[in-house]
N, C-alpha and C positions, 0 to 999 in steps of 0.2 A: 146334452151340452158336452162340449169338448172335455175329455178327461184330462186331469191335471196330475203330473208327476212332481212331487214336492217333498224330497227328503233333504231338508236343510237343517241348520242349527236353530233349534227352537228352545225357548225357556222351559224349564222343568220345575214343577212344584211337587211338594210331598205332603201327604196327609196320613194320619195314622188310621189304619183300618185292619180289622181282624178277619182272617179267613180260616175256615175250619180245616183241621188236618184230614178230615174225611174226604174233602175235595182236593186239598192241596198237599197231601202227604208226600213225604220224601220217597223217591224211588231209588234203588241202589244204582250207583254209577261206578265206572271203572274203566280200565283199559283192557282190551282183548289182545292177548298174545297168541301168535300162531307158531307152531313148531316147524322147524326146518325138517326136510325129509332126510337129511344126513345128520345124525346126531353129533358128528365131529364138529360141526360148525355152530352148535348151540341153538338158541331160539331166535328166529326172525320175527320181530314184532311188526305190527301193522298199524299204519295211520291212514287217515282219510284226507281227500283233497279239500282245498278251499272251495267255496261254493260256486265260484264263477270264474274259472279259468286258471287252474293250477296253483302254483305257489306264488301268489300275488302278494308283495309286501303291503302291509297296512290293512289287510282285510280283517274286519272285525270278527268274521266267522271262520277265519282260517283254521283248518284242522278240526272243525266241529263236525260231528256226525249228524246226518240228516234226520228229519222227523222227530224233533224233540217234543216231549210233553212238558206242559207247564209245571208238572210235579217235579221235573228234573231241576228246576231253577232254585238255587239255595236261598235267594232273597225274594221268594214269591210274594210274601205279604207286602214288602216294600214296593214291588212291581205293581201289584193290584192297586195299592193306594195311589201310586204315581199316575197310572193310567186313568183311574177314576177321577183324579183331580183335573186331568187334562180336559175331560168332557164336562165336568161340573163348571169349569171356567167359562164354557161356551154360554151357558144360561146366565151366569153371573154377569157376563159382559154384554148381555142383550144381543148376542149373535143370533139367537133363536129363542122362541118361547119354551121349547122342549127339546130334549136330546136323549137319544138312546144308543147304546153301543153293545157289542158283544165281541169278545176275543175267543178265537178257536185255535185248537192244535190238531194234530193228526188223529186224535181220538174223538173229536167233535167239539161242540161249544164248551167253553171252559169257565169264563166268568163274564158278567155283564153289569150294566148299570143304567138307571133312568134318572132324569133331572128335569126340573121345570114343570111345565104343564102341557098336557096333550090336547086340551080343548077348553071349552067354556067352563067345565066343572072345576078346573083348577088342579086336577090330580095329575101326578107324573105319568108318563107313558107306561102302560101296563106291560107285564112280561110277555103277554101275547098280543100287545097292541100292534095294529097294522099302520104302516106308513107307505106312501107312494115312493118308489125308489127310482123313478124316471129312467135315465139312460143306462142304469145297471141292467135294465131289460134287454139291452142289445146283446149281452152274452147269451141269453135264452134264445133270442132270434138266431144268432150265429150257430148255436148248438142244434137248433131245429133244422137249419139248412144243411148242416153236416150229417144229420141223421138221414135226410133225404138223399144226400150224395152217397153216403155209405150203403144205402139201400139200392143204389143203382138207378135212382129215379130222376136224377138231374146231373148236369156237369157244371162245375164251378167256372169252366172256361167258355161257357155258352153266353152270348149276349143276353142281357136281361129282357130284350124285346122278344126273345124266343118264348118267354113265359108271360110277359106283360106287353102285348103288341100295341097297346094304346100309347105307349111312350113315344113322343115325338121329340127326339133330341134336336137342338139347334146348335150344331157344331160347324166350324169352318170346313170348307171343301177339302177333301183329302183325309180328314180325320176319321177314325172308326165310327161306325154308325151308332154304337151304344156301348156303355161299359159292360163288362162281364160280371157275373155274380162274384167272382173272386175279388175284382176291383171294388165292388160295392162293400163287401165284407171288410176289406182292409182300408177303407176310407180313401181309396185312390180312384174313385169313380169320376172325378172331375167336377162335381157339383159344388157351388159356392156354399160356404158355411151358412147355416140357416137358423141358428139360435137367435132370438127366442120365437121366431115365426112358427117353426114346426111344433113347438111346445103347445101352441094353441090350436093345433089341427087334430088332436087325438080323436075326437068324436066325428070327424068327417066321414061320410058314408063312402063305400066303395064306388058308387056311381059318381059322386061328386069328385072323388080323387081321380077316377079315370077321365073325367072331363078336363081336369087340370092337366093331366098328361097329354091328352089330345091337343090341347091348346098350345103346347110347346113348353119345354123345360130348358132353362138357360144353364150353360156350363161356364165355370170359371177357368178351367184348364182342360186340356185334352185328357181323356181317361188314361190312367196308368202313368202319368208323368210326375205326380207329386201327391203328398198327403194333404187332404183338406177335409175336416170333419163335416159329415153330412148326415142329417137326420132323414132327408128325403131318400137317400140311398137305402137306409134300413126300412123305410116305409115301403119301398119297392120290393125289398126282400120279403116283407110280410105278405105282399101280393103274390110273390112266387110260391111261398109256403102254402097259401090257399089254393093256388092253381094246381100245384103238383100234389099236395097232401090231400086235396079233396074235401077239406073242412075249413071253417073259419079259423083264422090264425089263433085266437085264444083257445079254441077247442083243441087244435092240433098240439099246441105247446102243453096244454094241461094233460092230454092223454099220453103224449109221447115222453114228456120230461117230468112234469110235476108229480103225477100220480106214481109212476115207477120209483121215483126218488123219495116218496113219502112227504113231499112238501105240501102238506094239507092246509097250511095257513097262507098259501100263496095263490093269487088269482088276478083277474083283470077287472072284475066288476065290483066297484066300491059298495054298491047297494047290497051285495051279498055278504058283506062283513057283519058279524054279529054286533048287535047294538052295544055301544059303549067301548068297542074295541078299535074304532077307527080314529086316528089322530086327525085333528083339524089343521089344515094348512093356513099359514098367515103370510102377509107381507107387511113390511115396516112402513108406516106413514107418520113421519115426524117422530114423536116419542111413543106412539101407540102401535099396537098390532091389529091389523084388519083381517078378519077371517075371509077365506076365499072359497068359492064353490068348487066341487069336483067336476071333472069332465068324465064322461062315460066312454066305454070301449068303442073303437071305430077303426078306420083305415090306418091310423097312425099309432095304434096300440103297440106295434112292433118296435117303435122307437123308445117307448118309455111308459108303458101302461101297467107294469107289474105293481101290485099292492101286496105287501108281505110283512112278516115279522122279522125281528133281528135274528132270531134263532133259525128260521128257515133260510134267510139270506146267508147266514154263516154256514149252514149245511151245504148250500149250493156252492159257495166259494170253496169250502173245504173239499167238496167232491171234485171240482175242477183242479184244485191244488194236488189232490191225491194221485192224479195221473202221473206224477213224477216219482211216486213211491213204488219200489219194486213189489211191495206187498199188495198194491191196489188191484192187480189183475185187470179184468175187463168188466168190473162191477158197474151196473147201471146201463142206461139206454144208449150211451155213446162210448165208444172204445177209448181206452187210455191214450192211444196214438192220436186220435182225432182231438181229444181234449188238449194234448200237448201242442198240436197244430194250432189251436186257438191261441196258445200262449207263446208262440214264436213271432218275432217281428216279421210281418208280411209287407209292410210299407214303412220305411224309415221316416221319422219326423226330422226335418232339417232344422237345426237350431236357429232361432230368430236373432240371436246375438252371437258375434264372432267368438266371444270368450266362453260361451256355453258349450262345454265338452261332454254333456250327458249323451249317452247312447240310449235312445228310446225310439219306439215306433208303435204302430198299431198292429195287433194280431187280427183275430176274428172276434169282434165284439169285446175286446179287451186291450188295454194299454200295457205295453211291455217295456220295462226299464231295466237296464243293466247298471246297477248301482255300484259305485266305487268301493263302498264298504260292505254292503250286504249281498252283492251278487244279483241274481234275478229277482225282480219284484214285479208282480202282476197286479193290475188294479183297474177300476173304472169308477167314474163319478156319475152322479145323477143330479140333475137340477130341473125343477118344474115349478110352475106357479104354486107357491105354498110349501115346497119341499126341497130338501137337499140330502144327498146320500153319497156314500163312498164305501167300496169294498177293496181290500188290499191284503196281499199275502206274499210270503217268501217261500217258493217251492223247495228250497234247500232244507229248510227246517220244518215245513208244514205249519208254520205259525202265521196267523192273520187276524184281521179285525174288520168289522163292519160298523158303519156309523149312519145314523138317521137323525135328521132334524126337520122340524115343521115350520120352516121359513124359506121364502123364495130365494133360490140361489145363494144360500147362506155360506156355502163353502165347507161342507162336512169333510172334505178331503184334508183340511188343515189339521183338525184334531186327530183324524185317523192316521195321517202320516206321522205325526208326532208320537202317537201311541205305538205304532208298529216299530218306530225307531227305538223307543224305550224297551220294547219287548225283545227286539233283536240284539240290542246292547246287552240285555240280561242273558240272552241265549249264548252270547259270545264268551261268557264266563264258564260255560259247561263243557266238559269233555265227556261225551257220551260213548258208550261201547261201540266199537267199530266192527263191521263184519270181516271175517277172515278172507284173505286173498285166496283165489282158486289154487288148487294143487299144481296146476300147470305153471302158474306164475311163480309159485314157491320153488318149483324145479329150476326155472330160469335164474332166480335169485341165488339159489344154492350154487349153481354153476359159476355165476359171476363171482361169488364169494370165494369159491375154490380157486379160480384164476388169480384173484387178488392176493389171497393169503398163502397159497401153496406154490404159486408160480404157473407159468403158461403151460397148458396141456392141450394139445390139438384135439384129442378125443373129446374132452369136455367142451372145447370151443365148437366143434362140429355139431355137438348134441344140442347146443342152445342158440346158435347163430343161423340166420338165413344165409343163403349162398352168396349174397351180395357183400357180406361183411368182409370176407377174405379178398374179394375182388376189389373192393373200394380201398382198403388199406391192408397189405399183406400181414399175415399173422406175425411174422418176425418183427415188423415195426410195432405192432400192437403189444408184443411181449416186452420190447424195450421201453415202451411208454409206461407199462405197468411197473417195470423195474424202477424207473425213475420216480414214479408216483409213490411207491413204497418207501423210497429213500426220503421223500418229503414228509410222508405221513408218520413215520416212526412205528412204534409198536401198535398192532391192531388188536381191537377187542372184538373178536368174531362173535362172541356170545351175545353182544349187544346189537348185532346187526338187525336192521328192520327194513321192511318194505313200505314205501309211502306212495299211495296212488296219487297221480297228478293229472288224471284224465277226467276232469270235471265234466259232468253230463253224460258220461259213458253209460252204456247199458250195464245192468247188474253183472259184475264179474268180467266186464269188458277188458279193462286194463290195457288199453292201447298204449298208454304211457305210464311209467312208474319210476321211482327212484329206489335204489338200494343204498342205504346209509349205514356206514360202519364206523363206530367210534375209534379214534386213534390218538396217539400222543399229541399230534398237531391240531386236533379238533375232530374232524369227521371226513372220511372219504365218501364221496358221492358218485354213484354211477347213474347217470340220467339215461333211461332206456326208452326206446320207442319200438313197438312190436309191429310186424307186418300183418297183412290181412289173411294170409293163408293158414290153414290148419295143418298140423298142430301149431300152436302159438310159438313163435321164435323171435329172437332179438333181431331187429332190422338195423338199428343204430344204437351205439352206446358211446357216451362221452364221460370221461373221468375227471374229477377235480378234488382238491382238498380245500375245505372251508372250516 
């Protein structure tokens, strides 16, 4: 089903709940200071950027260091209680018979909860209970395609008919003959939205699916012209994986992704789940819940066939999220670069209402949202007969949540979105240690501080500026500008100068943009710096102000 981005203002409740210090113990926190290379100018301190685009006013996570652990949160017990209450309300309100959630951070699964009933026995979902997660499967399908791409076995820009020749597109004359794999991955293939028809096709055989394709497939728009959520597109990608990978889709995903990542409680065949571990799916009929049968693996498993536990889904989401951490390296079957590619907007979603100013789009198997308060948020929903699921995380902090419910299209994104909002609000109260700026950046900051505090010096200027700086505005004019600025600023406190990184999303140590901030009698002198691409790093532009 179509993923939902929903960070709104939601009611919050609180319950009292104890958490052991062994799990939620307090970790030391503090500020990291970095020494300037020239002792004359004291200590240049270092701050980090806001999570989604520099010094944005109003950002809840402004200035927070990435990859927070829940142990860092001073009100962790209150947070655990509040998140738990969000999910317990779902069962109390009859949104679903049962619900399960798990919160994770950069270290892995952190805390979880189960409510209601998983089946006829009336017991809550077990810690290792399996749920069908429906369209959350699409991220596994997308990752499998990228594994084949990275192995040089296919091209994302090839038409899907290169791999599935049975497809007979019915497009107007003059339009491309078929969408490319890239367009299918990003929901820009042109097919009409097909929920819930596709949700009933999972067990379709490959032979029957190929017959459907040969009979002709209808398009809503020309491929590549706009976003429209399509399960059919991901069913075609499953066929591509089988054709190129040389194995059935479930086997390829299991061998390529699940086993290497240790997701041992994840699979496609509900019949293979240990007895008593599988949640029963239900639909609402009046005031009663009616149990629904499971569908087995087939040609449409690539759209929503995964059956898994909350802990495994949290590990999967955490692994995708870890691609943004400098410490992640290339761990796992898919590179960090390819995982980040999945989490970039590949096809923008045009707002349906004129006053909807959200920036969101579809990546590869994932919904990508640039949230006004929290920065980048990545998610996907799942909805199937009998089940609803949602996974959601914030790459800036490494914090996320997964949610599972055993009711048809019950909207698990609702509590998951509220829960992550609570978690990120709590994260906004923490100032975590920040990494030191590279020595080359400190050298530039020292030079700027010297020009500001001691007066213009062409030797210093030549050492830190690109050649365009003097050509754009002669040094003599720049010297007069600084003289005037010093008059407005009053006495400078050079020892309190600090470097503030403003290059959100830069590679580790990139510092394409930063600010030098120097306390003064009038407030603070700010030098906003942008660096050029050539090595060694030098200042390309600098603007000064007092604030």
